[in-house]
MOPAC internal coordinates of N, CA, C and O (Angstrom, degrees):
PM7 1SCF
backbone

  N    0.0000 0     0.00 0     0.00 0    0    0    0
  C    1.4354 1     0.00 0     0.00 0    1    0    0
  C    1.5501 1   105.73 1     0.00 0    2    1    0
  O    1.2310 1   119.34 1   -57.56 1    3    2    1
  N    1.3465 1   118.87 1   122.44 1    3    2    1
  C    1.4402 1   116.03 1   177.64 1    5    3    2
  C    1.5186 1   115.19 1   -77.20 1    6    5    3
  O    1.2310 1   122.94 1   -33.10 1    7    6    5
  N    1.3061 1   111.97 1   146.90 1    7    6    5
  C    1.4917 1   119.96 1  -175.24 1    9    7    6
  C    1.5881 1   106.48 1   -67.78 1   10    9    7
  O    1.2310 1   123.00 1   -13.56 1   11   10    9
  N    1.3213 1   111.86 1   166.44 1   11   10    9
  C    1.5651 1   116.68 1  -179.95 1   13   11   10
  C    1.4902 1   105.73 1   -69.48 1   14   13   11
  O    1.2310 1   119.97 1   149.26 1   15   14   13
  N    1.2761 1   117.66 1   -30.74 1   15   14   13
  C    1.5427 1   118.75 1  -173.71 1   17   15   14
  C    1.5742 1   107.64 1   -70.79 1   18   17   15
  O    1.2310 1   121.04 1   141.84 1   19   18   17
  N    1.2909 1   115.61 1   -38.16 1   19   18   17
  C    1.5422 1   122.13 1   178.34 1   21   19   18
  C    1.4385 1   108.71 1   -63.62 1   22   21   19
  O    1.2310 1   121.92 1   127.91 1   23   22   21
  N    1.3546 1   113.92 1   -52.09 1   23   22   21
  C    1.5090 1   120.24 1   179.68 1   25   23   22
  C    1.4728 1   111.43 1   -56.88 1   26   25   23
  O    1.2310 1   120.03 1   133.75 1   27   26   25
  N    1.3291 1   117.55 1   -46.25 1   27   26   25
  C    1.5441 1   120.87 1   178.31 1   29   27   26
  C    1.5352 1   112.75 1   -61.70 1   30   29   27
  O    1.2310 1   121.38 1   138.87 1   31   30   29
  N    1.4012 1   114.97 1   -41.13 1   31   30   29
  C    1.5108 1   118.15 1   176.81 1   33   31   30
  C    1.4520 1   112.14 1   -61.09 1   34   33   31
  O    1.2310 1   121.94 1   135.04 1   35   34   33
  N    1.4521 1   113.89 1   -44.96 1   35   34   33
  C    1.4748 1   114.48 1   177.68 1   37   35   34
  C    1.4689 1   115.67 1   -66.26 1   38   37   35
  O    1.2310 1   120.81 1   149.36 1   39   38   37
  N    1.2775 1   116.05 1   -30.64 1   39   38   37
  C    1.4934 1   116.18 1  -178.53 1   41   39   38
  C    1.5272 1   108.74 1   -74.87 1   42   41   39
  O    1.2310 1   120.81 1   145.43 1   43   42   41
  N    1.3535 1   116.06 1   -34.57 1   43   42   41
  C    1.4846 1   116.16 1   174.87 1   45   43   42
  C    1.4363 1   113.86 1   -64.36 1   46   45   43
  O    1.2310 1   120.54 1   140.30 1   47   46   45
  N    1.3301 1   116.57 1   -39.70 1   47   46   45
  C    1.5084 1   120.83 1   176.29 1   49   47   46
  C    1.5321 1   109.33 1   -66.21 1   50   49   47
  O    1.2310 1   117.97 1   145.10 1   51   50   49
  N    1.2220 1   121.47 1   -34.90 1   51   50   49
  C    1.4827 1   125.37 1   179.74 1   53   51   50
  C    1.5690 1   108.32 1   -70.61 1   54   53   51
  O    1.2310 1   120.60 1   142.93 1   55   54   53
  N    1.3195 1   116.46 1   -37.07 1   55   54   53
  C    1.5121 1   115.36 1  -178.05 1   57   55   54
  C    1.4617 1   109.75 1   -76.35 1   58   57   55
  O    1.2310 1   119.98 1   139.71 1   59   58   57
  N    1.3659 1   117.65 1   -40.29 1   59   58   57
  C    1.4417 1   118.63 1  -171.44 1   61   59   58
  C    1.5680 1   114.91 1   -90.70 1   62   61   59
  O    1.2310 1   123.04 1   164.33 1   63   62   61
  N    1.3690 1   111.79 1   -15.67 1   63   62   61
  C    1.4539 1   115.42 1  -174.50 1   65   63   62
  C    1.6356 1   113.70 1    79.66 1   66   65   63
  O    1.2310 1   120.40 1  -177.22 1   67   66   65
  N    1.3069 1   116.85 1     2.78 1   67   66   65
  C    1.4085 1   119.63 1   177.45 1   69   67   66
  C    1.4864 1   109.55 1   -95.26 1   70   69   67
  O    1.2310 1   119.06 1   -52.86 1   71   70   69
  N    1.3061 1   119.39 1   127.14 1   71   70   69
  C    1.3702 1   122.41 1   179.74 1   73   71   70
  C    1.5877 1   111.96 1   -65.47 1   74   73   71
  O    1.2310 1   121.65 1   -41.19 1   75   74   73
  N    1.3214 1   114.44 1   138.81 1   75   74   73
  C    1.4889 1   118.34 1  -179.47 1   77   75   74
  C    1.5066 1   108.96 1  -102.40 1   78   77   75
  O    1.2310 1   117.65 1    -9.80 1   79   78   77
  N    1.2581 1   122.07 1   170.20 1   79   78   77
  C    1.4190 1   122.86 1  -179.83 1   81   79   78
  C    1.5658 1   110.20 1   -63.59 1   82   81   79
  O    1.2310 1   118.81 1   139.88 1   83   82   81
  N    1.2885 1   119.87 1   -40.12 1   83   82   81
  C    1.4007 1   121.02 1  -177.98 1   85   83   82
  C    1.4452 1   111.72 1   -70.59 1   86   85   83
  O    1.2310 1   118.39 1   145.07 1   87   86   85
  N    1.3480 1   120.68 1   -34.93 1   87   86   85
  C    1.4695 1   121.67 1  -179.02 1   89   87   86
  C    1.5432 1   108.18 1   -79.88 1   90   89   87
  O    1.2310 1   119.29 1   153.22 1   91   90   89
  N    1.3522 1   118.95 1   -26.78 1   91   90   89
  C    1.4279 1   123.06 1   175.33 1   93   91   90
  C    1.5455 1   111.44 1   -66.90 1   94   93   91
  O    1.2310 1   120.43 1   134.53 1   95   94   93
  N    1.3390 1   116.78 1   -45.47 1   95   94   93
  C    1.4371 1   123.22 1  -175.23 1   97   95   94
  C    1.5383 1   109.39 1   -64.76 1   98   97   95
  O    1.2310 1   119.30 1   146.60 1   99   98   97
  N    1.2562 1   118.94 1   -33.40 1   99   98   97
  C    1.4941 1   121.48 1   178.44 1  101   99   98
  C    1.5080 1   111.40 1   -73.27 1  102  101   99
  O    1.2310 1   118.69 1   160.46 1  103  102  101
  N    1.3238 1   120.11 1   -19.54 1  103  102  101
  C    1.4137 1   121.61 1  -176.27 1  105  103  102
  C    1.5652 1   113.36 1  -107.55 1  106  105  103
  O    1.2310 1   120.58 1  -175.67 1  107  106  105
  N    1.2660 1   116.49 1     4.33 1  107  106  105
  C    1.4624 1   118.17 1  -176.35 1  109  107  106
  C    1.4997 1   113.53 1   -66.24 1  110  109  107
  O    1.2310 1   120.42 1   -34.03 1  111  110  109
  N    1.2700 1   116.80 1   145.97 1  111  110  109
  C    1.4831 1   118.75 1  -179.08 1  113  111  110
  C    1.4842 1   110.28 1   -99.22 1  114  113  111
  O    1.2310 1   118.61 1  -161.20 1  115  114  113
  N    1.3142 1   120.25 1    18.80 1  115  114  113
  C    1.4517 1   120.54 1   174.30 1  117  115  114
  C    1.5021 1   111.96 1    91.11 1  118  117  115
  O    1.2310 1   118.96 1   178.51 1  119  118  117
  N    1.3365 1   119.59 1    -1.49 1  119  118  117
  C    1.5044 1   119.22 1  -178.64 1  121  119  118
  C    1.5543 1   111.11 1   -85.38 1  122  121  119
  O    1.2310 1   118.88 1   162.99 1  123  122  121
  N    1.3161 1   119.75 1   -17.01 1  123  122  121
  C    1.4473 1   119.80 1   179.96 1  125  123  122
  C    1.4622 1   111.74 1    79.71 1  126  125  123
  O    1.2310 1   121.39 1    -7.30 1  127  126  125
  N    1.4045 1   114.95 1   172.70 1  127  126  125
  C    1.4797 1   118.43 1  -178.01 1  129  127  126
  C    1.4873 1   108.85 1   -73.49 1  130  129  127
  O    1.2310 1   120.59 1   -27.14 1  131  130  129
  N    1.3043 1   116.47 1   152.86 1  131  130  129
  C    1.5001 1   120.20 1   173.15 1  133  131  130
  C    1.5084 1   110.73 1   -85.06 1  134  133  131
  O    1.2310 1   122.40 1   -38.94 1  135  134  133
  N    1.3124 1   113.01 1   141.06 1  135  134  133
  C    1.5206 1   119.53 1   172.90 1  137  135  134
  C    1.5264 1   107.85 1   -77.69 1  138  137  135
  O    1.2310 1   121.40 1   -38.29 1  139  138  137
  N    1.3344 1   114.93 1   141.71 1  139  138  137
  C    1.4184 1   120.09 1   173.54 1  141  139  138
  C    1.4804 1   106.92 1   -77.27 1  142  141  139
  O    1.2310 1   121.87 1   -24.71 1  143  142  141
  N    1.2922 1   114.03 1   155.29 1  143  142  141
  C    1.4702 1   123.60 1   177.23 1  145  143  142
  C    1.5204 1   111.19 1   -70.74 1  146  145  143
  O    1.2310 1   121.22 1   -46.75 1  147  146  145
  N    1.3212 1   115.27 1   133.25 1  147  146  145
  C    1.4979 1   117.97 1  -174.92 1  149  147  146
  C    1.5184 1   107.42 1  -163.46 1  150  149  147
  O    1.2310 1   122.52 1    -1.87 1  151  150  149
  N    1.3466 1   112.78 1   178.13 1  151  150  149
  C    1.5209 1   116.57 1  -179.76 1  153  151  150
  C    1.5453 1   115.43 1   -54.74 1  154  153  151
  O    1.2310 1   121.92 1   148.63 1  155  154  153
  N    1.2873 1   113.93 1   -31.37 1  155  154  153
  C    1.5207 1   116.95 1  -177.59 1  157  155  154
  C    1.5353 1   115.34 1   -77.03 1  158  157  155
  O    1.2310 1   122.57 1   151.41 1  159  158  157
  N    1.3629 1   112.68 1   -28.59 1  159  158  157
  C    1.4546 1   116.05 1   177.72 1  161  159  158
  C    1.4645 1   118.25 1   -94.46 1  162  161  159
  O    1.2310 1   120.63 1   155.69 1  163  162  161
  N    1.3209 1   116.41 1   -24.31 1  163  162  161
  C    1.4801 1   118.93 1   175.01 1  165  163  162
  C    1.5497 1   108.91 1  -144.03 1  166  165  163
  O    1.2310 1   119.49 1  -114.81 1  167  166  165
  N    1.2655 1   118.57 1    65.19 1  167  166  165
  C    1.5016 1   122.28 1  -172.73 1  169  167  166
  C    1.4824 1   111.40 1   -68.23 1  170  169  167
  O    1.2310 1   118.55 1   147.56 1  171  170  169
  N    1.3346 1   120.36 1   -32.44 1  171  170  169
  C    1.4757 1   122.12 1  -177.81 1  173  171  170
  C    1.4922 1   107.63 1   -64.56 1  174  173  171
  O    1.2310 1   116.75 1   139.85 1  175  174  173
  N    1.3631 1   123.78 1   -40.15 1  175  174  173
  C    1.3739 1   127.30 1  -175.50 1  177  175  174
  C    1.5498 1   106.51 1   -77.65 1  178  177  175
  O    1.2310 1   119.37 1   142.66 1  179  178  177
  N    1.2538 1   118.81 1   -37.34 1  179  178  177
  C    1.5171 1   118.43 1   179.30 1  181  179  178
  C    1.4898 1   109.81 1   -66.73 1  182  181  179
  O    1.2310 1   119.69 1   141.16 1  183  182  181
  N    1.3281 1   118.20 1   -38.84 1  183  182  181
  C    1.4635 1   122.44 1   178.87 1  185  183  182
  C    1.5617 1   109.89 1   -64.85 1  186  185  183
  O    1.2310 1   121.38 1   139.24 1  187  186  185
  N    1.3419 1   114.96 1   -40.76 1  187  186  185
  C    1.4873 1   121.62 1  -179.02 1  189  187  186
  C    1.6072 1   106.18 1   -61.33 1  190  189  187
  O    1.2310 1   121.08 1   132.32 1  191  190  189
  N    1.2819 1   115.53 1   -47.68 1  191  190  189
  C    1.4260 1   120.57 1  -177.96 1  193  191  190
  C    1.5662 1   110.63 1   -59.14 1  194  193  191
  O    1.2310 1   120.38 1   135.53 1  195  194  193
  N    1.3235 1   116.89 1   -44.47 1  195  194  193
  C    1.4388 1   119.09 1   178.88 1  197  195  194
  C    1.5279 1   111.94 1   -64.47 1  198  197  195
  O    1.2310 1   121.50 1   141.99 1  199  198  197
  N    1.3317 1   114.73 1   -38.01 1  199  198  197
  C    1.5503 1   117.20 1   175.79 1  201  199  198
  C    1.4706 1   109.44 1   -64.72 1  202  201  199
  O    1.2310 1   118.99 1   135.84 1  203  202  201
  N    1.2866 1   119.53 1   -44.16 1  203  202  201
  C    1.4278 1   121.28 1  -178.41 1  205  203  202
  C    1.4942 1   112.40 1   -63.29 1  206  205  203
  O    1.2310 1   120.31 1   144.26 1  207  206  205
  N    1.2372 1   117.01 1   -35.74 1  207  206  205
  C    1.4914 1   123.30 1   176.05 1  209  207  206
  C    1.5355 1   110.89 1   -68.53 1  210  209  207
  O    1.2310 1   121.15 1   127.98 1  211  210  209
  N    1.2819 1   115.41 1   -52.02 1  211  210  209
  C    1.4980 1   122.00 1  -176.00 1  213  211  210
  C    1.5529 1   112.10 1   -67.27 1  214  213  211
  O    1.2310 1   121.81 1   134.85 1  215  214  213
  N    1.2400 1   114.13 1   -45.15 1  215  214  213
  C    1.5340 1   120.58 1  -171.96 1  217  215  214
  C    1.5040 1   114.93 1   -88.65 1  218  217  215
  O    1.2310 1   119.03 1   154.93 1  219  218  217
  N    1.3111 1   119.45 1   -25.07 1  219  218  217
  C    1.3832 1   120.66 1  -174.05 1  221  219  218
  C    1.5920 1   116.05 1  -124.68 1  222  221  219
  O    1.2310 1   122.31 1   118.01 1  223  222  221
  N    1.3274 1   113.18 1   -61.99 1  223  222  221
  C    1.4468 1   117.23 1  -176.42 1  225  223  222
  C    1.5551 1   116.87 1   -57.89 1  226  225  223
  O    1.2310 1   123.40 1   131.84 1  227  226  225
  N    1.3621 1   111.09 1   -48.16 1  227  226  225
  C    1.4280 1   116.74 1  -175.47 1  229  227  226
  C    1.5249 1   110.84 1   -70.05 1  230  229  227
  O    1.2310 1   120.72 1   145.73 1  231  230  229
  N    1.4157 1   116.22 1   -34.27 1  231  230  229
  C    1.4367 1   121.71 1  -179.31 1  233  231  230
  C    1.5147 1   107.94 1   -72.76 1  234  233  231
  O    1.2310 1   118.04 1   126.31 1  235  234  233
  N    1.3321 1   121.34 1   -53.69 1  235  234  233
  C    1.4163 1   120.64 1  -175.78 1  237  235  234
  C    1.4914 1   114.38 1   -72.30 1  238  237  235
  O    1.2310 1   120.66 1   157.18 1  239  238  237
  N    1.3244 1   116.34 1   -22.82 1  239  238  237
  C    1.4501 1   117.75 1   168.74 1  241  239  238
  C    1.4013 1   117.54 1   -63.23 1  242  241  239
  O    1.2310 1   118.84 1   153.28 1  243  242  241
  N    1.2583 1   119.81 1   -26.72 1  243  242  241
  C    1.5169 1   125.39 1   170.71 1  245  243  242
  C    1.4218 1   118.28 1   -80.68 1  246  245  243
  O    1.2310 1   121.27 1   153.12 1  247  246  245
  N    1.3720 1   115.18 1   -26.88 1  247  246  245
  C    1.4014 1   117.76 1  -165.68 1  249  247  246
  C    1.5458 1   111.14 1  -113.38 1  250  249  247
  O    1.2310 1   118.08 1   158.37 1  251  250  249
  N    1.3442 1   121.27 1   -21.63 1  251  250  249
  C    1.3777 1   121.15 1  -174.64 1  253  251  250
  C    1.5507 1   112.16 1  -122.41 1  254  253  251
  O    1.2310 1   122.19 1   -45.18 1  255  254  253
  N    1.3027 1   113.41 1   134.82 1  255  254  253
  C    1.4643 1   119.29 1   178.38 1  257  255  254
  C    1.5078 1   105.05 1  -107.79 1  258  257  255
  O    1.2310 1   121.80 1   -60.00 1  259  258  257
  N    1.3293 1   114.16 1   120.00 1  259  258  257
  C    1.4949 1   121.15 1  -178.90 1  261  259  258
  C    1.5190 1   107.91 1   -89.00 1  262  261  259
  O    1.2310 1   120.23 1   -54.84 1  263  262  261
  N    1.3252 1   117.16 1   125.16 1  263  262  261
  C    1.4244 1   126.40 1   176.19 1  265  263  262
  C    1.5379 1   109.23 1   -73.93 1  266  265  263
  O    1.2310 1   119.82 1   136.38 1  267  266  265
  N    1.2942 1   117.94 1   -43.62 1  267  266  265
  C    1.4920 1   122.98 1  -178.12 1  269  267  266
  C    1.5413 1   108.80 1  -131.07 1  270  269  267
  O    1.2310 1   122.89 1   -21.35 1  271  270  269
  N    1.3307 1   112.06 1   158.65 1  271  270  269
  C    1.4819 1   120.24 1   177.54 1  273  271  270
  C    1.4823 1   114.20 1   -59.11 1  274  273  271
  O    1.2310 1   121.89 1   146.38 1  275  274  273
  N    1.3891 1   113.99 1   -33.62 1  275  274  273
  C    1.4894 1   119.40 1  -175.10 1  277  275  274
  C    1.5511 1   111.45 1   -67.58 1  278  277  275
  O    1.2310 1   119.54 1   161.22 1  279  278  277
  N    1.3167 1   118.48 1   -18.78 1  279  278  277
  C    1.4904 1   121.35 1   177.70 1  281  279  278
  C    1.4779 1   110.93 1   -75.83 1  282  281  279
  O    1.2310 1   118.23 1   157.11 1  283  282  281
  N    1.2751 1   120.98 1   -22.89 1  283  282  281
  C    1.4013 1   120.40 1  -179.59 1  285  283  282
  C    1.5551 1   117.17 1   -66.87 1  286  285  283
  O    1.2310 1   121.61 1   130.76 1  287  286  285
  N    1.4010 1   114.53 1   -49.24 1  287  286  285
  C    1.4128 1   115.65 1   177.49 1  289  287  286
  C    1.5166 1   111.07 1   -66.58 1  290  289  287
  O    1.2310 1   117.76 1   153.53 1  291  290  289
  N    1.2244 1   121.88 1   -26.47 1  291  290  289
  C    1.4557 1   124.15 1  -178.94 1  293  291  290
  C    1.5526 1   105.72 1   -65.84 1  294  293  291
  O    1.2310 1   121.20 1   133.98 1  295  294  293
  N    1.3151 1   115.32 1   -46.02 1  295  294  293
  C    1.3970 1   119.82 1  -178.22 1  297  295  294
  C    1.5448 1   111.10 1   -66.98 1  298  297  295
  O    1.2310 1   120.55 1   139.87 1  299  298  297
  N    1.3051 1   116.55 1   -40.13 1  299  298  297
  C    1.4428 1   119.67 1   176.87 1  301  299  298
  C    1.4765 1   114.23 1   -66.06 1  302  301  299
  O    1.2310 1   119.58 1   143.06 1  303  302  301
  N    1.3726 1   118.40 1   -36.94 1  303  302  301
  C    1.4093 1   123.57 1   175.16 1  305  303  302
  C    1.5128 1   111.33 1   -58.33 1  306  305  303
  O    1.2310 1   120.55 1   135.52 1  307  306  305
  N    1.3383 1   116.56 1   -44.48 1  307  306  305
  C    1.4098 1   123.48 1  -179.61 1  309  307  306
  C    1.6135 1   110.69 1   -60.57 1  310  309  307
  O    1.2310 1   122.77 1   136.32 1  311  310  309
  N    1.3101 1   112.31 1   -43.68 1  311  310  309
  C    1.4695 1   118.83 1  -179.57 1  313  311  310
  C    1.5682 1   109.03 1   -64.75 1  314  313  311
  O    1.2310 1   120.39 1   133.67 1  315  314  313
  N    1.2869 1   116.87 1   -46.33 1  315  314  313
  C    1.4949 1   124.34 1   178.80 1  317  315  314
  C    1.4788 1   110.93 1   -61.77 1  318  317  315
  O    1.2310 1   119.59 1   144.32 1  319  318  317
  N    1.3241 1   118.38 1   -35.68 1  319  318  317
  C    1.4388 1   120.37 1   173.51 1  321  319  318
  C    1.4720 1   116.05 1   -63.85 1  322  321  319
  O    1.2310 1   120.00 1   135.44 1  323  322  321
  N    1.3454 1   117.60 1   -44.56 1  323  322  321
  C    1.4497 1   123.04 1   173.76 1  325  323  322
  C    1.4614 1   109.49 1   -66.67 1  326  325  323
  O    1.2310 1   117.73 1   141.00 1  327  326  325
  N    1.3432 1   121.93 1   -39.00 1  327  326  325
  C    1.5352 1   123.74 1  -177.73 1  329  327  326
  C    1.4899 1   107.45 1   -63.52 1  330  329  327
  O    1.2310 1   118.83 1   134.98 1  331  330  329
  N    1.2827 1   119.83 1   -45.02 1  331  330  329
  C    1.5043 1   119.49 1  -178.21 1  333  331  330
  C    1.4274 1   120.20 1   -84.76 1  334  333  331
  O    1.2310 1   120.75 1   154.06 1  335  334  333
  N    1.3364 1   116.17 1   -25.94 1  335  334  333
  C    1.5572 1   119.68 1  -177.10 1  337  335  334
  C    1.5526 1   116.39 1  -109.26 1  338  337  335
  O    1.2310 1   119.88 1   157.25 1  339  338  337
  N    1.3129 1   117.84 1   -22.75 1  339  338  337
  C    1.4730 1   117.13 1  -170.18 1  341  339  338
  C    1.5684 1   110.05 1  -122.87 1  342  341  339
  O    1.2310 1   119.50 1   152.80 1  343  342  341
  N    1.2492 1   118.57 1   -27.20 1  343  342  341
  C    1.4814 1   117.43 1  -178.05 1  345  343  342
  C    1.5060 1   114.61 1   -94.93 1  346  345  343
  O    1.2310 1   121.35 1   -64.18 1  347  346  345
  N    1.3618 1   115.01 1   115.82 1  347  346  345
  C    1.4406 1   118.16 1  -176.84 1  349  347  346
  C    1.5669 1   112.85 1   -68.00 1  350  349  347
  O    1.2310 1   118.50 1   -38.34 1  351  350  349
  N    1.2827 1   120.47 1   141.66 1  351  350  349
  C    1.4534 1   129.08 1  -173.82 1  353  351  350
  C    1.5282 1   111.33 1  -102.76 1  354  353  351
  O    1.2310 1   120.24 1   -32.24 1  355  354  353
  N    1.3032 1   117.14 1   147.76 1  355  354  353
  C    1.4251 1   121.35 1   179.05 1  357  355  354
  C    1.5536 1   111.66 1  -106.70 1  358  357  355
  O    1.2310 1   120.94 1  -169.62 1  359  358  357
  N    1.3272 1   115.81 1    10.38 1  359  358  357
  C    1.4311 1   119.99 1  -175.99 1  361  359  358
  C    1.5110 1   111.04 1   -66.18 1  362  361  359
  O    1.2310 1   123.35 1   -12.87 1  363  362  361
  N    1.3347 1   111.19 1   167.13 1  363  362  361
  C    1.4558 1   123.29 1   177.77 1  365  363  362
  C    1.5542 1   110.29 1   -56.08 1  366  365  363
  O    1.2310 1   117.19 1   -51.18 1  367  366  365
  N    1.2728 1   122.96 1   128.82 1  367  366  365
  C    1.3706 1   134.06 1  -172.12 1  369  367  366
  C    1.5329 1   118.27 1    62.98 1  370  369  367
  O    1.2310 1   119.91 1  -172.46 1  371  370  369
  N    1.3401 1   117.78 1     7.54 1  371  370  369
  C    1.4398 1   120.04 1   176.27 1  373  371  370
  C    1.5348 1   116.50 1   -84.36 1  374  373  371
  O    1.2310 1   121.14 1   150.19 1  375  374  373
  N    1.3208 1   115.42 1   -29.81 1  375  374  373
  C    1.3829 1   120.40 1   179.12 1  377  375  374
  C    1.5774 1   119.33 1    47.65 1  378  377  375
  O    1.2310 1   122.89 1  -143.16 1  379  378  377
  N    1.3690 1   112.06 1    36.84 1  379  378  377
  C    1.4423 1   118.13 1   176.93 1  381  379  378
  C    1.5224 1   111.54 1    83.16 1  382  381  379
  O    1.2310 1   118.68 1  -173.17 1  383  382  381
  N    1.3026 1   120.13 1     6.83 1  383  382  381
  C    1.4872 1   121.85 1  -179.79 1  385  383  382
  C    1.5076 1   108.45 1   -92.79 1  386  385  383
  O    1.2310 1   122.05 1   -13.68 1  387  386  385
  N    1.2634 1   113.69 1   166.32 1  387  386  385
  C    1.5298 1   118.91 1   177.00 1  389  387  386
  C    1.5176 1   109.12 1   -85.40 1  390  389  387
  O    1.2310 1   119.35 1   -18.05 1  391  390  389
  N    1.3652 1   118.85 1   161.95 1  391  390  389
  C    1.3800 1   120.57 1  -178.55 1  393  391  390
  C    1.5068 1   113.25 1   -64.18 1  394  393  391
  O    1.2310 1   122.08 1   145.67 1  395  394  393
  N    1.3781 1   113.62 1   -34.33 1  395  394  393
  C    1.4183 1   123.07 1   179.72 1  397  395  394
  C    1.5966 1   112.28 1   -60.48 1  398  397  395
  O    1.2310 1   122.41 1   130.76 1  399  398  397
  N    1.3580 1   112.99 1   -49.24 1  399  398  397
  C    1.4741 1   118.86 1   179.79 1  401  399  398
  C    1.5148 1   110.52 1   -62.96 1  402  401  399
  O    1.2310 1   119.07 1   143.86 1  403  402  401
  N    1.3628 1   119.38 1   -36.14 1  403  402  401
  C    1.4257 1   124.38 1  -179.21 1  405  403  402
  C    1.5635 1   105.24 1   -65.29 1  406  405  403
  O    1.2310 1   121.95 1   127.90 1  407  406  405
  N    1.3422 1   113.88 1   -52.10 1  407  406  405
  C    1.4256 1   117.80 1  -177.25 1  409  407  406
  C    1.5577 1   113.03 1   -57.20 1  410  409  407
  O    1.2310 1   120.47 1   134.19 1  411  410  409
  N    1.3203 1   116.71 1   -45.81 1  411  410  409
  C    1.4484 1   120.84 1   179.38 1  413  411  410
  C    1.5048 1   110.76 1   -62.89 1  414  413  411
  O    1.2310 1   119.54 1   140.94 1  415  414  413
  N    1.3473 1   118.49 1   -39.06 1  415  414  413
  C    1.4464 1   122.17 1   178.85 1  417  415  414
  C    1.6049 1   112.12 1   -61.98 1  418  417  415
  O    1.2310 1   121.58 1   146.63 1  419  418  417
  N    1.2318 1   114.59 1   -33.37 1  419  418  417
  C    1.5272 1   123.39 1  -178.33 1  421  419  418
  C    1.4216 1   113.07 1   -80.42 1  422  421  419
  O    1.2310 1   117.66 1   163.79 1  423  422  421
  N    1.3084 1   122.05 1   -16.21 1  423  422  421
  C    1.5346 1   124.09 1  -178.57 1  425  423  422
  C    1.4574 1   111.25 1   -65.23 1  426  425  423
  O    1.2310 1   118.57 1   125.55 1  427  426  425
  N    1.3442 1   120.33 1   -54.45 1  427  426  425
  C    1.5404 1   116.35 1  -175.69 1  429  427  426
  C    1.5100 1   111.51 1   -63.48 1  430  429  427
  O    1.2310 1   119.35 1   150.47 1  431  430  429
  N    1.2843 1   118.84 1   -29.53 1  431  430  429
  C    1.4580 1   122.18 1   179.10 1  433  431  430
  C    1.5305 1   110.08 1   -64.63 1  434  433  431
  O    1.2310 1   121.53 1   132.28 1  435  434  433
  N    1.3890 1   114.68 1   -47.72 1  435  434  433
  C    1.4109 1   118.47 1   178.74 1  437  435  434
  C    1.4691 1   113.09 1   -65.39 1  438  437  435
  O    1.2310 1   118.93 1   143.58 1  439  438  437
  N    1.2966 1   119.64 1   -36.42 1  439  438  437
  C    1.4427 1   121.72 1   177.79 1  441  439  438
  C    1.5337 1   110.52 1   -64.85 1  442  441  439
  O    1.2310 1   120.95 1   131.29 1  443  442  441
  N    1.3256 1   115.79 1   -48.71 1  443  442  441
  C    1.4298 1   123.78 1  -175.21 1  445  443  442
  C    1.5904 1   106.58 1   -63.99 1  446  445  443
  O    1.2310 1   120.45 1   139.13 1  447  446  445
  N    1.3333 1   116.75 1   -40.87 1  447  446  445
  C    1.5895 1   115.80 1   178.72 1  449  447  446
  C    1.5248 1   109.41 1   -64.24 1  450  449  447
  O    1.2310 1   120.84 1   138.75 1  451  450  449
  N    1.3534 1   116.00 1   -41.25 1  451  450  449
  C    1.5265 1   118.15 1   179.69 1  453  451  450
  C    1.4917 1   110.25 1   -63.72 1  454  453  451
  O    1.2310 1   117.87 1   137.10 1  455  454  453
  N    1.3552 1   121.67 1   -42.90 1  455  454  453
  C    1.4419 1   120.98 1   176.82 1  457  455  454
  C    1.5148 1   112.57 1   -58.98 1  458  457  455
  O    1.2310 1   122.32 1   134.05 1  459  458  457
  N    1.4298 1   113.16 1   -45.95 1  459  458  457
  C    1.4772 1   117.62 1   178.74 1  461  459  458
  C    1.4872 1   112.36 1   -59.35 1  462  461  459
  O    1.2310 1   120.92 1   137.88 1  463  462  461
  N    1.3549 1   115.85 1   -42.12 1  463  462  461
  C    1.4399 1   119.19 1  -174.99 1  465  463  462
  C    1.5696 1   105.83 1   -69.85 1  466  465  463
  O    1.2310 1   118.14 1   141.76 1  467  466  465
  N    1.2692 1   121.15 1   -38.24 1  467  466  465
  C    1.4823 1   122.92 1  -177.48 1  469  467  466
  C    1.5565 1   108.85 1   -66.66 1  470  469  467
  O    1.2310 1   120.97 1   140.65 1  471  470  469
  N    1.3445 1   115.75 1   -39.35 1  471  470  469
  C    1.4692 1   120.20 1   177.04 1  473  471  470
  C    1.5011 1   113.41 1   -61.07 1  474  473  471
  O    1.2310 1   121.62 1   136.93 1  475  474  473
  N    1.4023 1   114.50 1   -43.07 1  475  474  473
  C    1.4788 1   117.44 1   178.14 1  477  475  474
  C    1.5171 1   110.76 1   -67.07 1  478  477  475
  O    1.2310 1   119.80 1   140.91 1  479  478  477
  N    1.2941 1   117.99 1   -39.09 1  479  478  477
  C    1.5392 1   122.78 1   175.67 1  481  479  478
  C    1.4568 1   108.45 1   -56.83 1  482  481  479
  O    1.2310 1   118.60 1   131.40 1  483  482  481
  N    1.3438 1   120.27 1   -48.60 1  483  482  481
  C    1.4578 1   126.99 1  -175.72 1  485  483  482
  C    1.4842 1   110.54 1   -64.26 1  486  485  483
  O    1.2310 1   119.61 1   140.49 1  487  486  485
  N    1.4123 1   118.35 1   -39.51 1  487  486  485
  C    1.4230 1   123.65 1   177.62 1  489  487  486
  C    1.4766 1   113.11 1   -70.70 1  490  489  487
  O    1.2310 1   120.41 1   149.17 1  491  490  489
  N    1.3063 1   116.82 1   -30.83 1  491  490  489
  C    1.5294 1   121.51 1   177.01 1  493  491  490
  C    1.4703 1   110.42 1   -72.40 1  494  493  491
  O    1.2310 1   118.96 1   145.12 1  495  494  493
  N    1.2954 1   119.60 1   -34.88 1  495  494  493
  C    1.4724 1   122.34 1  -177.19 1  497  495  494
  C    1.4567 1   114.77 1   -76.78 1  498  497  495
  O    1.2310 1   120.10 1   180.00 1  499  498  497

């Protein structure tokens, strides 16, 4: 027998069209609630956004007046170019290298691993 609180919550949801926690729990497909994005779930991106704000947007916002909207992406592209290719990073596994050099260094390994994996799959078939 449902409690009066559950019945009241379901009737509120029925009247307003807004799902309530009790009506949602009965309709779940077993996937569970979604976690919101935050520093624990995507810390690399959150840190990049903070760096972008601190080193580029807040600085250029004070010093540069953009006449057209097209100038803004050009300025951002120049910053990202220096961020990825000229500015050494202190992040985990970066060892003072730039993201571009780390990416380039990883390419041959990835290609070699893919070739090795495909050879093993061909031999197994």
